[in-house]
C-alpha positions as CSV (number, residue, x, y, z in Angstrom):
1,M,-33.9,161.5,-71.6
2,S,-33.3,158.1,-70.6
3,Y,-36.5,155.9,-69.4
4,R,-33.4,155.2,-66.8
5,P,-34.6,158.0,-64.3
6,S,-30.5,158.4,-62.3
7,P,-30.7,157.8,-58.3
8,G,-31.4,161.5,-57.2
9,T,-34.4,162.1,-59.6
10,R,-37.4,163.5,-57.9
11,V,-39.8,160.7,-57.7
12,L,-43.9,160.7,-57.0
13,K,-45.5,157.9,-55.9
14,M,-48.8,157.2,-57.5
15,R,-51.7,154.5,-56.1
16,R,-55.4,153.6,-57.3
17,I,-58.0,151.6,-56.4
18,G,-61.6,151.8,-58.9
19,R,-65.1,150.5,-57.7
20,D,-65.1,147.1,-59.7
21,S,-63.6,144.2,-57.6
22,E,-60.6,145.8,-56.1
23,D,-60.6,146.5,-52.1
24,S,-58.4,148.3,-50.2
25,S,-55.7,146.1,-49.7
26,A,-54.3,146.7,-53.2
27,L,-53.0,149.6,-52.1
28,A,-50.9,148.4,-49.5
29,R,-50.1,146.1,-52.5
30,Q,-49.1,149.4,-54.1
31,A,-47.7,150.8,-51.4
32,A,-45.2,147.9,-50.9
33,S,-43.9,147.4,-54.2
34,L,-43.4,151.6,-55.1
35,D,-41.4,151.7,-52.2
36,G,-39.3,148.2,-52.7
37,A,-38.4,150.3,-55.8
38,A,-37.8,153.3,-55.1
39,A,-35.6,152.1,-52.5
40,Q,-33.4,150.5,-55.0
41,G,-33.6,153.3,-57.0
42,R,-32.2,155.3,-54.1
43,F,-35.1,158.2,-55.6
44,D,-35.5,161.6,-53.9
45,V,-39.5,160.4,-53.3
46,V,-41.1,163.9,-53.3
47,G,-44.5,162.5,-52.8
48,D,-47.5,159.8,-52.0
49,V,-50.4,160.2,-54.0
50,E,-53.5,157.9,-53.1
51,D,-56.6,157.9,-55.0
52,S,-59.5,155.6,-53.4
53,F,-62.1,154.2,-55.2
54,I,-61.2,156.6,-58.5
55,S,-62.7,155.0,-62.0
56,G,-59.9,154.2,-64.5
57,A,-62.3,156.7,-66.4
58,V,-61.6,160.0,-64.5
59,H,-59.0,162.3,-65.7
60,P,-55.9,162.7,-64.0
61,D,-56.1,166.3,-63.8
62,E,-59.5,166.1,-62.0
63,R,-58.8,162.9,-59.5
64,P,-58.7,164.3,-56.0
65,G,-55.0,163.4,-55.8
66,L,-53.5,163.2,-58.9
67,G,-54.9,165.8,-60.1
68,R,-53.2,168.9,-57.7
69,W,-50.0,166.9,-58.6
70,M,-50.7,168.2,-62.4
71,R,-51.1,171.9,-61.6
72,E,-48.7,174.7,-60.4
73,P,-46.4,174.8,-58.3
74,L,-46.5,171.4,-57.9
75,W,-46.0,170.6,-61.1
76,Y,-42.9,171.4,-60.5
77,E,-41.9,169.2,-57.9
78,W,-41.7,165.8,-59.1
79,D,-39.4,164.7,-62.4
80,A,-41.0,161.4,-62.8
81,I,-44.5,159.3,-61.4
82,M,-43.7,155.4,-60.5
83,I,-47.0,153.4,-60.7
84,T,-47.1,149.3,-60.7
85,S,-49.3,148.9,-63.6
86,L,-49.7,151.4,-66.4
87,D,-54.0,151.3,-65.5
88,R,-53.0,152.7,-62.2
89,I,-52.9,156.0,-64.4
90,T,-55.4,155.8,-66.7
91,R,-58.0,153.3,-68.3
92,N,-58.5,155.5,-70.8
93,Q,-56.7,156.0,-74.3
94,T,-57.5,159.6,-74.7
95,H,-56.8,160.5,-71.3
96,W,-53.6,158.7,-71.8
97,E,-52.0,160.7,-74.8
98,M,-53.1,163.5,-73.1
99,F,-51.4,162.3,-70.0
100,A,-48.6,161.2,-71.7
101,D,-48.1,164.1,-74.2
102,K,-48.2,166.6,-71.2
103,C,-45.5,164.1,-69.5
104,H,-43.5,164.5,-72.5
105,Q,-43.6,168.4,-73.2
106,G,-43.1,169.1,-69.4
107,G,-39.5,166.9,-69.1
108,K,-40.9,164.3,-66.7
109,D,-40.4,160.0,-67.0
110,I,-42.9,157.8,-66.2
111,I,-41.5,154.6,-63.9
112,C,-44.2,151.5,-64.6
113,L,-42.8,148.6,-62.6
114,D,-44.3,145.8,-64.7
115,D,-42.8,147.6,-67.7
116,P,-39.9,148.8,-67.0
117,S,-38.8,149.2,-70.5
118,L,-41.9,151.6,-70.9
119,D,-40.5,154.7,-72.5
120,I,-42.8,158.1,-74.0
121,T,-39.4,159.9,-75.4
122,P,-39.3,158.0,-78.7
123,G,-42.9,158.1,-81.1
124,N,-43.1,154.3,-80.6
125,G,-43.0,154.1,-77.9
126,R,-45.8,156.3,-77.0
127,M,-47.6,154.5,-79.3
128,I,-47.1,150.8,-77.4
129,A,-48.5,152.7,-74.7
130,Y,-51.4,153.8,-76.1
131,I,-52.0,150.2,-77.5
132,K,-52.0,149.1,-73.9
133,A,-54.3,152.4,-72.6
134,T,-56.5,151.2,-75.3
135,Q,-56.8,147.0,-73.7
136,A,-57.2,149.0,-70.2
137,Q,-59.9,150.3,-71.3
138,E,-61.6,147.9,-73.5
139,Y,-61.0,145.7,-69.9
140,R,-63.1,148.8,-67.5
141,E,-65.2,148.9,-69.7
142,A,-66.4,145.0,-69.2
143,I,-66.2,145.6,-65.8
144,V,-68.9,148.9,-66.7
145,Q,-71.0,146.2,-68.8
146,K,-70.3,143.4,-66.4
147,R,-71.0,145.9,-63.5
148,R,-74.4,146.8,-64.9
149,S,-75.6,143.3,-65.3
150,Q,-75.4,141.9,-62.2
151,T,-77.0,146.1,-61.1
152,Q,-79.8,145.0,-63.4
153,Y,-80.3,141.0,-61.5
154,Y,-80.1,142.5,-58.7
155,R,-83.0,144.9,-58.7
156,D,-85.0,141.9,-60.6
157,E,-84.4,139.5,-57.4
158,S,-84.2,142.5,-54.8
159,L,-81.0,141.5,-54.0
160,W,-78.6,144.0,-52.4
161,G,-76.2,145.3,-54.1
162,G,-73.2,146.3,-51.4
163,G,-72.6,150.0,-50.6
164,T,-72.7,151.7,-47.3
165,W,-76.8,150.1,-46.1
166,P,-79.8,151.8,-45.3
167,F,-79.9,152.9,-41.7
168,G,-82.2,150.8,-39.9
169,Y,-80.5,147.6,-41.9
170,R,-78.6,145.6,-42.8
171,P,-77.6,142.7,-45.3
172,V,-77.1,139.1,-45.1
173,L,-76.8,136.1,-46.9
174,T,-79.3,133.9,-48.4
175,E,-80.0,132.0,-51.0
176,C,-81.1,132.2,-54.1
177,Q,-81.0,130.4,-57.7
178,G,-78.0,128.3,-55.9
179,R,-76.3,131.4,-55.2
180,Q,-75.3,133.2,-52.0
181,R,-76.9,136.6,-52.0
182,Y,-77.3,139.3,-49.8
183,R,-80.8,140.4,-49.0
184,L,-81.5,143.4,-46.6
185,V,-83.6,142.5,-43.4
186,I,-84.6,145.4,-41.0
187,D,-81.4,145.7,-38.2
188,P,-81.8,144.6,-35.0
189,V,-79.6,147.5,-33.8
190,T,-80.8,150.0,-35.8
191,G,-83.9,149.6,-36.8
192,P,-85.3,150.6,-33.2
193,L,-83.7,153.7,-33.7
194,I,-85.4,154.4,-36.8
195,R,-89.1,153.4,-34.9
196,E,-87.5,156.0,-31.5
197,A,-87.2,158.9,-33.9
198,Y,-90.4,158.6,-36.0
199,E,-92.2,158.3,-32.2
200,R,-90.2,161.1,-31.1
201,I,-90.3,163.5,-33.8
202,G,-93.7,162.5,-36.1
203,V,-95.7,161.7,-32.6
204,Q,-94.3,163.6,-29.5
205,G,-93.0,166.2,-31.7
206,W,-89.5,166.4,-30.7
207,S,-87.0,169.1,-32.7
208,M,-84.5,167.1,-34.6
209,S,-81.3,168.9,-32.8
210,R,-82.7,167.6,-30.2
211,L,-83.1,163.9,-31.1
212,C,-79.4,164.1,-32.1
213,E,-78.2,165.3,-29.5
214,D,-80.0,162.9,-27.2
215,W,-78.5,160.3,-29.3
216,N,-75.0,162.3,-28.8
217,K,-75.2,161.4,-25.2
218,R,-76.3,158.3,-25.5
219,G,-72.9,157.6,-28.5
220,V,-75.4,156.4,-30.7
221,L,-73.3,155.5,-34.0
222,T,-73.6,157.6,-37.1
223,S,-74.8,154.8,-40.3
224,Q,-71.4,154.6,-41.6
225,D,-69.8,154.5,-38.1
226,Y,-72.3,151.3,-37.6
227,Q,-71.4,149.6,-40.4
228,R,-67.8,149.7,-39.5
229,S,-68.2,148.8,-35.8
230,V,-70.6,145.7,-37.7
231,N,-67.6,145.4,-40.0
232,A,-64.9,145.2,-37.7
233,D,-67.0,142.6,-34.6
234,E,-67.0,140.5,-37.8
235,K,-63.8,140.7,-39.4
236,R,-64.3,141.4,-42.9
237,A,-61.7,141.4,-44.8
238,G,-61.4,144.8,-47.2
239,A,-63.7,146.4,-45.2
240,R,-63.8,150.0,-42.8
241,T,-63.3,149.0,-39.6
242,A,-62.1,152.8,-38.5
243,V,-64.7,154.0,-36.4
244,K,-64.2,158.0,-36.6
245,G,-66.8,159.2,-34.2
246,T,-69.4,161.8,-36.3
247,R,-71.8,163.2,-34.2
248,W,-74.9,162.9,-35.5
249,R,-76.3,166.2,-37.3
250,T,-79.8,167.1,-38.5
251,S,-79.4,167.2,-42.0
252,T,-77.8,164.3,-41.5
253,L,-80.7,162.2,-39.3
254,G,-83.0,165.0,-42.2
255,K,-82.1,163.1,-44.9
256,I,-82.0,159.0,-43.1
257,L,-85.9,159.9,-42.2
258,K,-87.1,161.0,-45.7
259,K,-86.1,157.6,-47.5
260,P,-88.5,155.5,-48.5
261,I,-86.5,152.6,-48.0
262,L,-87.8,153.1,-44.5
263,Q,-91.1,151.5,-45.8
264,G,-88.6,148.9,-47.1
265,I,-88.4,150.4,-51.0
266,A,-86.2,149.8,-53.2
267,M,-83.8,153.0,-54.1
268,H,-82.2,153.9,-57.5
269,K,-80.7,157.0,-58.2
270,G,-82.1,159.2,-55.2
271,E,-86.1,158.2,-56.7
272,P,-88.1,154.6,-55.9
273,L,-87.3,151.5,-57.7
274,L,-91.1,151.0,-60.2
275,R,-91.9,147.4,-61.4
276,D,-95.5,147.7,-63.8
277,G,-95.8,151.2,-62.4
278,T,-95.7,150.3,-58.7
279,P,-92.4,150.6,-55.7
280,V,-90.5,147.6,-55.6
281,R,-89.8,145.9,-51.9
282,W,-86.9,144.5,-51.4
283,A,-87.2,144.7,-47.6
284,D,-89.9,144.3,-44.6
285,P,-90.7,148.0,-43.5
286,I,-89.8,149.8,-40.8
287,L,-92.9,152.7,-41.3
288,S,-95.9,151.5,-42.7
289,D,-96.7,154.0,-45.1
290,E,-99.3,156.0,-43.1
291,E,-96.4,156.2,-40.4
292,F,-94.1,157.6,-43.1
293,A,-96.7,160.2,-44.5
294,R,-96.9,161.1,-40.6
295,L,-92.5,161.3,-40.1
296,Q,-92.6,163.6,-43.6
297,V,-95.5,166.2,-42.8
298,A,-93.6,166.3,-39.0
299,V,-90.3,166.6,-40.3
300,T,-90.8,169.3,-43.4
301,A,-92.8,171.6,-40.9
302,L,-89.2,171.2,-38.5
303,G,-88.1,173.3,-41.6
304,R,-90.4,175.4,-42.3
305,H,-90.9,176.6,-38.0
306,R,-86.7,177.0,-37.7
307,A,-86.2,179.2,-40.6
308,G,-84.2,182.7,-39.8
309,I,-84.2,180.7,-36.3
310,K,-80.6,180.4,-34.8
311,S,-79.8,177.1,-32.9
312,N,-78.7,179.1,-30.2
313,A,-81.6,181.4,-30.7
314,S,-83.8,182.9,-27.3
315,P,-86.4,180.2,-26.6
316,M,-89.1,182.9,-27.8
317,A,-87.1,183.7,-30.7
318,G,-90.4,183.7,-33.1
319,V,-93.0,183.7,-30.9
320,L,-92.5,187.0,-29.8
321,H,-92.7,189.6,-32.6
322,C,-92.6,193.9,-31.9
323,P,-95.6,195.6,-33.0
324,C,-93.8,196.8,-36.6
325,G,-93.7,192.6,-37.4
326,R,-90.9,191.7,-36.6
327,R,-89.1,189.5,-34.1
328,M,-87.6,189.9,-30.7
329,Y,-84.6,188.8,-29.4
330,E,-81.9,188.8,-26.6
331,N,-79.6,190.6,-26.4
332,S,-77.6,192.3,-23.1
333,S,-74.9,195.0,-21.8
334,V,-73.6,195.6,-19.2
335,G,-73.6,198.4,-16.6
336,K,-72.0,200.4,-14.0
337,L,-74.1,201.0,-10.4
338,T,-72.8,204.2,-8.7
339,T,-71.6,202.1,-6.2
340,G,-68.8,200.3,-9.0
341,E,-70.5,197.0,-9.6
342,I,-70.6,195.6,-12.9
343,R,-74.2,194.4,-13.2
344,P,-75.1,192.2,-16.5
345,H,-78.6,194.0,-18.0
346,R,-80.2,191.5,-20.6
347,Y,-83.3,192.1,-21.9
348,F,-85.3,191.7,-25.5
349,R,-85.6,194.3,-28.6
350,C,-86.9,194.8,-32.5
351,S,-84.4,192.8,-35.1
352,S,-84.4,196.0,-36.9
353,W,-81.7,196.7,-34.5
354,S,-79.7,195.0,-36.1
355,N,-79.7,197.3,-39.2
356,G,-78.4,199.9,-37.1
357,K,-81.8,201.8,-37.4
358,A,-84.3,200.8,-34.6
359,C,-88.4,200.8,-36.0
360,E,-90.4,203.2,-34.5
361,F,-92.1,200.6,-31.7
362,S,-88.9,199.8,-31.4
363,V,-88.4,199.3,-26.5
364,S,-86.0,197.5,-25.2
365,W,-88.4,195.1,-22.5
366,P,-85.5,193.7,-19.7
367,Q,-86.0,189.9,-20.1
368,D,-87.6,188.7,-16.3
369,Q,-90.2,190.8,-16.9
370,L,-91.6,189.8,-20.0
371,Y,-90.9,186.0,-19.7
372,V,-93.8,187.1,-17.0
373,M,-95.9,189.4,-19.1
374,A,-95.9,186.3,-21.5
375,E,-97.2,183.8,-19.5
376,R,-99.6,185.5,-17.9
377,A,-101.0,187.1,-21.0
378,F,-100.7,183.5,-22.4
379,L,-103.0,181.0,-19.7
380,A,-105.2,184.3,-19.2
381,K,-106.1,183.7,-22.9
382,S,-105.2,180.1,-23.8
383,G,-105.0,178.3,-20.3
384,H,-108.3,176.2,-19.9
385,V,-108.7,175.6,-23.9
386,E,-108.2,171.4,-25.0
387,I,-105.3,170.7,-27.4
388,T,-105.7,169.4,-30.1
389,E,-104.2,166.8,-32.0
390,R,-104.4,166.4,-35.5
391,Q,-104.0,163.2,-37.6
392,Y,-102.5,163.0,-40.4
393,V,-104.9,161.4,-43.2
394,P,-102.5,160.5,-46.2
395,G,-103.6,161.1,-49.1
396,R,-102.8,159.1,-52.8
397,D,-101.4,160.5,-56.2
398,N,-100.8,158.2,-58.9
399,R,-101.0,160.3,-61.7
400,K,-96.7,159.6,-62.2
401,Q,-97.5,156.4,-62.5
402,I,-100.6,157.0,-65.3
403,K,-97.9,158.8,-66.9
404,E,-95.1,156.2,-66.7
405,L,-97.8,153.2,-67.5
406,E,-99.3,155.2,-70.7
407,R,-95.4,156.0,-72.1
408,A,-94.9,151.9,-71.1
409,I,-98.2,150.5,-73.4
410,D,-97.0,153.5,-75.8
411,N,-93.3,151.9,-76.7
412,L,-94.6,148.5,-75.5
413,A,-97.3,149.2,-78.8
414,Q,-94.5,150.0,-81.1
415,S,-92.2,147.3,-80.1
416,I,-95.2,144.7,-80.8
417,A,-95.4,146.5,-84.9
418,L,-91.8,145.8,-85.2
419,A,-91.2,142.5,-83.0
420,V,-91.2,139.1,-86.3
421,S,-90.8,136.1,-83.8
422,P,-94.1,135.0,-82.6
423,A,-92.6,134.4,-79.2
424,V,-91.7,137.8,-78.1
425,V,-94.3,138.8,-79.7
426,S,-96.6,137.0,-77.1
427,S,-94.0,138.5,-74.2
428,L,-94.5,141.8,-74.9
429,T,-98.5,141.4,-74.6
430,R,-98.4,140.3,-72.2
431,T,-96.4,142.9,-70.5
432,M,-98.8,145.3,-72.2
433,E,-101.8,143.8,-70.6
434,R,-100.5,143.5,-67.1
435,H,-99.4,147.4,-67.7
436,A,-103.3,147.8,-68.7
437,A,-104.8,146.2,-66.1
438,R,-102.5,148.1,-63.6
439,L,-103.0,151.5,-65.4
440,E,-107.2,150.9,-65.0
441,V,-107.0,150.5,-61.6
442,L,-104.6,153.4,-60.9
443,M,-107.1,155.4,-63.1
444,G,-110.1,155.0,-60.7
445,E,-108.2,157.0,-58.0
446,P,-105.5,159.5,-60.0
447,F,-105.6,161.8,-57.1
448,V,-107.0,161.6,-53.3
449,P,-106.0,164.5,-51.1
450,G,-104.6,163.7,-48.2
451,R,-105.9,165.7,-45.3
452,W,-106.4,166.0,-41.6
453,E,-108.0,164.6,-38.8
454,V,-108.9,167.0,-35.1
455,T,-109.0,165.0,-32.1
456,G,-109.2,165.9,-29.0
457,T,-107.1,165.5,-26.4
458,G,-108.2,165.6,-23.0
459,R,-105.6,168.2,-21.7
460,T,-105.7,171.7,-21.5
461,Y,-102.9,174.0,-22.3
462,A,-102.2,175.0,-18.7
463,E,-101.9,171.9,-17.5
464,R,-99.4,171.3,-20.6
465,W,-97.9,174.2,-19.2
466,S,-97.3,172.9,-15.5
467,A,-95.7,170.1,-16.9
468,M,-92.7,171.8,-18.8
469,R,-90.1,173.0,-16.5
470,A,-88.2,176.2,-18.3
471,W,-88.7,178.8,-21.4
472,E,-86.3,176.2,-23.3
473,E,-89.1,173.5,-23.6
474,K,-91.8,176.6,-23.5
475,G,-91.0,178.3,-25.8
476,P,-90.7,176.1,-29.1
477,F,-94.4,174.9,-27.5
478,L,-95.5,178.1,-28.5
479,R,-94.0,178.4,-31.6
480,E,-94.9,175.2,-33.0
481,A,-98.2,175.2,-31.7
482,G,-99.2,179.2,-33.6
483,F,-98.5,181.3,-30.8
484,R,-97.9,184.9,-32.0
485,L,-97.1,187.2,-28.5
486,F,-97.3,191.1,-30.1
487,V,-95.5,193.3,-27.6
488,W,-97.2,196.8,-26.4
489,G,-95.8,199.5,-24.9
490,H,-93.5,200.8,-22.5
491,P,-91.7,198.6,-19.3
492,R,-92.6,201.5,-17.0
493,A,-95.7,202.1,-17.8
494,T,-98.6,201.2,-16.0
495,G,-102.6,199.8,-17.0
496,R,-104.3,199.6,-20.3
497,D,-100.4,201.0,-21.7
498,V,-98.5,197.7,-22.1
499,A,-99.9,194.6,-22.5
500,V,-98.7,191.7,-24.3
501,H,-101.5,190.5,-26.9
502,V,-101.6,186.8,-27.6
503,I,-102.9,186.1,-31.2
504,T,-103.6,181.9,-30.7
505,P,-103.7,179.7,-33.9
506,T,-107.2,179.4,-33.5
507,D,-107.3,183.3,-34.6
508,V,-105.4,182.8,-37.4
509,A,-106.7,179.5,-38.7
510,E,-110.7,181.4,-38.7
511,R,-109.2,183.8,-41.0
512,V,-107.0,181.5,-43.7
513,G,-110.4,179.3,-42.9
514,E,-107.9,176.3,-42.0
515,A,-108.8,174.6,-38.8
516,R,-104.9,174.7,-37.7
517,T,-105.1,174.0,-33.9
518,G,-103.1,172.1,-31.0
519,S,-99.2,171.5,-31.5
520,V,-99.1,170.9,-35.0
521,E,-97.0,174.1,-36.9
522,P,-98.6,175.7,-39.3
523,S,-97.2,175.4,-42.9
524,D,-96.8,178.4,-44.2
525,E,-94.4,180.5,-41.6
526,E,-95.0,183.6,-43.6
527,A,-98.3,184.6,-44.2
528,W,-98.9,182.7,-40.6
529,N,-96.9,185.7,-38.9
530,L,-98.4,187.8,-41.0
531,E,-102.1,187.4,-40.6
532,A,-101.3,187.6,-36.8
533,L,-99.8,190.9,-37.2
534,K,-102.7,191.7,-39.2
535,I,-105.3,190.4,-36.2
536,F,-103.0,192.2,-33.7
537,R,-103.0,195.5,-35.3
538,E,-107.7,195.6,-36.5
539,V,-106.9,194.4,-32.5
540,L,-105.2,197.9,-31.1
541,G,-107.3,199.6,-33.8
542,G,-106.6,203.4,-33.7
543,E,-104.0,203.5,-30.4
544,M,-101.2,202.2,-33.1
545,G,-98.5,205.0,-32.9
546,N,-95.6,205.3,-30.9
547,P,-96.5,203.5,-27.7
């Protein structure tokens, strides 16, 4: 096999850049070199592989681009792979040896533009290539070590190391030890959006889907799109500038709102970065600790009270229940009158129908009738009641930090015992004394649970109800407040044989011994519903039976 492929050879072009000092323009330079060589050699190009920001330590078979061409059926579509330099294949000598051997056994050539003499056919050719791969690996390891040292330096100095900006912040150049470095500051555009999310969700009780819909209508850019737009405006070389128009989703928004970075806390591997047992602040907080804690309660509650409810479900999903305990859902059918007129029929019925077998209490209720009955029952029982709000007072849990400090002190004690240099002993002792002082403070209050403080709003449920325009707003309000409505009887029955029984949050709270009132979502949806069902059945007493 010749290392000079003939014209017409099926060639696979391959480009790669890693996560080190290269930027995306390196891909364009590689492409230009490969295109020129392919045209000069009059090869038949069958593919153009690009692995962007893929480390040279990743095995070629496992890369998103090249990996597909290393397996059937694409493995049989090419005769030679063309690269600008050997390290574009790999920077790991073991991976190179496996790759070269696989190509050799498969009868495939490797065209390396910066080393035209490369030939993996003879043994000494593969050995020379192995030596080059070893050099590439040493270079990669040096870069990794340099990057680690740089990352540690950035952590110690509370600097921004690069990457996707935390939503609400942006990096700005500042002077640090005589050099220009980046620090995070509150972004003038996205910072206020975080405050808006807190006010809407944490204070006003908006759902995340409602906020996402509002931001999408207003054209609010998502985190990465906003960063790209700023890169474009500031004409940053080598940075991504193409705005993709990604829409806000509840999952994306939820991840942003749960990150302690909103308190200005530095993050490392998904966890708050600690120094001397306490979180490191590397930026001004957008939200105070109390506001962040309140937001977490609200976001968590939104996920719980929507459990099992589809985004397009009825406004009364999770509120209306059948006497059997299951939820009631909207349904519809089309009927034909004697006049020949086609008329849709919309109704509520027990979710047991979804299993193909209705429960013993199942009755189909016309939607209009049930909405009227539900409103009357709710206002009659709770319209005059004052709505209360609960302010969450965050607790304090120092137990994890106490364990970390105790472990750190033990490690320091062992290091001091083994140290020889007086200067090292002195430094370690000072650090241990600082840890011990911090430990004493934390152990003063190792755990203080959070609590709710209930206050009146001066507004009744009837007043709040009259301000809401439609059931799309009223239904979620009832569900999140903790109201559960059980439908009993038959649509054509009269008097006490037909009713909507309202179980209030106070009813349930008294049973479970917790003050869950106002518009705050119960913390355990399943247990809450079960307790409401027990109360409903006790109200009916001996009347339970087929309606």
